[in-house]
C-alpha positions as CSV (number, residue, x, y, z in Angstrom):
1,X,8.8,11.2,-16.8
2,X,11.2,10.0,-14.1
3,X,10.7,6.7,-12.4
4,X,11.5,5.8,-8.8
5,X,13.6,2.7,-8.4
6,X,11.4,1.5,-5.5
7,X,8.1,1.7,-7.5
8,X,6.1,-1.4,-8.3
9,X,7.4,-3.0,-11.5
10,X,4.0,-2.6,-13.2
11,X,4.1,1.1,-12.6
12,X,7.5,1.3,-14.3
13,X,6.2,-0.2,-17.5
14,X,5.9,2.4,-20.3
15,X,3.9,1.3,-23.4
16,X,3.5,3.1,-26.6
17,X,-0.1,4.3,-27.0
18,X,-1.5,6.5,-29.7
19,X,1.9,8.1,-30.4
20,X,2.8,8.9,-26.7
21,X,4.4,7.2,-23.8
22,X,2.0,6.4,-21.0
23,X,2.5,4.8,-17.6
24,X,0.1,2.6,-15.7
25,X,-1.9,4.2,-13.0
26,X,-2.5,3.4,-9.3
27,X,-5.9,2.5,-7.9
28,X,-6.3,6.0,-6.4
29,X,-5.4,7.6,-9.7
30,X,-7.9,5.3,-11.4
31,X,-10.6,6.7,-9.2
32,X,-9.8,10.2,-10.4
33,X,-9.8,9.0,-14.1
34,X,-13.2,7.3,-13.6
35,X,-14.7,10.6,-12.5
36,X,-13.2,12.4,-15.5
37,X,-14.5,9.7,-17.9
38,X,-18.0,10.3,-16.5
39,X,-18.0,14.1,-16.1
40,X,-15.4,15.9,-18.0
41,X,-14.1,18.5,-17.8
42,X,-14.1,18.8,-14.0
43,X,-12.5,20.9,-11.3
44,X,-10.6,19.6,-8.4
45,X,-13.5,20.4,-6.1
46,X,-16.0,18.5,-8.3
47,X,-13.7,15.5,-8.4
48,X,-13.2,15.6,-4.7
49,X,-16.9,15.7,-4.1
50,X,-17.4,12.8,-6.4
51,X,-14.7,10.6,-4.8
52,X,-15.1,11.8,-1.2
53,X,-18.8,12.8,-0.7
54,X,-17.9,14.3,2.8
55,X,-14.6,15.6,1.5
56,X,-12.2,17.5,3.7
57,X,-9.3,19.8,3.0
58,X,-7.0,16.8,3.1
59,X,-9.2,15.0,0.6
60,X,-9.0,18.0,-1.7
61,X,-5.2,18.0,-1.4
62,X,-5.1,14.3,-2.2
63,X,-7.1,14.7,-5.4
64,X,-4.9,17.7,-6.3
65,X,-1.7,15.5,-5.9
66,X,-3.2,12.6,-7.8
67,X,-4.1,15.0,-10.7
68,X,-0.5,16.3,-10.7
69,X,0.8,12.7,-11.0
70,X,-1.7,11.9,-13.7
71,X,-0.7,15.0,-15.6
72,X,3.0,14.0,-15.3
73,X,2.1,10.6,-16.7
74,X,0.2,12.2,-19.6
75,X,-3.2,10.8,-18.6
76,X,-4.9,14.1,-17.8
77,X,-4.7,17.7,-19.2
78,X,-5.1,20.8,-17.0
79,X,-6.9,23.6,-18.7
80,X,-5.1,26.6,-17.3
81,X,-7.1,29.4,-19.0
82,X,-10.1,28.7,-16.9
83,X,-10.4,29.5,-13.2
84,X,-10.9,27.3,-11.4
85,X,-8.7,25.1,-13.5
86,X,-10.5,22.2,-15.2
87,X,-9.2,18.8,-16.1
88,X,-9.9,16.3,-18.8
89,X,-8.7,12.7,-19.3
90,X,-6.3,12.3,-22.2
91,X,-6.4,8.5,-22.0
92,X,-9.6,6.4,-22.5
93,X,-10.6,3.4,-20.5
94,X,-9.9,1.2,-23.6
95,X,-6.4,2.6,-23.8
96,X,-5.7,1.9,-20.1
97,X,-7.1,-1.6,-20.4
98,X,-4.8,-2.1,-23.4
99,X,-1.8,-0.8,-21.4
100,X,-2.4,-3.1,-18.5
101,X,-3.0,-6.2,-20.8
102,X,0.1,-5.5,-22.7
103,X,2.1,-5.2,-19.5
104,X,0.7,-8.5,-18.2
105,X,1.4,-10.2,-21.5
106,X,4.9,-8.9,-21.6
107,X,5.8,-9.9,-18.1
108,X,4.0,-13.2,-17.7
109,X,3.5,-14.5,-21.2
110,X,6.5,-13.4,-23.2
111,X,4.3,-10.9,-25.1
112,X,1.6,-13.4,-26.1
113,X,-2.0,-12.4,-25.5
114,X,-3.3,-16.0,-26.2
115,X,-2.7,-17.3,-22.6
116,X,-4.6,-14.2,-21.2
117,X,-7.5,-14.8,-23.5
118,X,-7.6,-18.5,-22.8
119,X,-7.6,-17.9,-19.1
120,X,-10.4,-15.3,-19.2
121,X,-12.5,-17.6,-21.4
122,X,-11.9,-20.7,-19.4
123,X,-12.2,-19.1,-15.9
124,X,-15.4,-17.1,-16.5
125,X,-18.5,-18.3,-18.1
126,X,-19.4,-16.1,-21.1
127,X,-22.8,-15.5,-22.5
128,X,-23.9,-16.4,-26.0
129,X,-23.9,-12.7,-26.9
130,X,-20.3,-12.4,-25.7
131,X,-19.4,-15.5,-27.7
132,X,-20.8,-14.0,-30.8
133,X,-19.0,-10.8,-30.2
134,X,-15.7,-12.7,-29.8
135,X,-16.3,-14.7,-33.0
136,X,-16.9,-11.4,-34.8
137,X,-13.7,-9.9,-33.5
138,X,-11.7,-13.0,-34.4
139,X,-13.2,-12.9,-37.9
140,X,-12.3,-9.2,-38.3
141,X,-8.8,-9.8,-37.0
142,X,-8.4,-12.8,-39.4
143,X,-9.6,-10.6,-42.3
144,X,-7.2,-7.9,-41.4
145,X,-4.3,-10.3,-41.1
146,X,-5.2,-11.9,-44.5
147,X,-4.9,-8.5,-46.2
148,X,-1.5,-7.7,-44.8
C-alpha cells in the first residue's frame, strides 16, 4: 500500500488490526462500508443505488473507484468468481472505530486512551445504563490485568 505525501496525516496512519495492516478511510469510503455492513455481499450497482438513489453513470464510477481504494487498503474483498462481482467488508465498524481512536490517542495523547475517555464522559451526558456498561467494562479490564 503506497501512501501519497500530500495525504492527510490521519490517512497515512497504519495500525495493526487482527494481523493485518489497515488504513483509515475517507468519509466517502465510509459511506460504501456502511452499505456493506448492512447488506453484504453487494454489487457495485446495489451500493450505488443505496448511496445515490437517483444514481447516474458518474455515481457508479465513483462507487467503483471507492471500492478499488477500499480493496487496496484491505477493507473490502472483491468476489471475482461471481458476475457481476460482489463485495464484502473485511473490516468491522468496531475495528474501524478502534483504528481511529488509536490514531487520535497516538497523535494527540502520546498513546494514552484516558484523555479520550475522560473527554467523552465529561463532554456528553451518559445514561445510567451506559454508566453500568462502562463499570462492567472497567471491571472486566481490571480482572484481565490482574491475571496477567
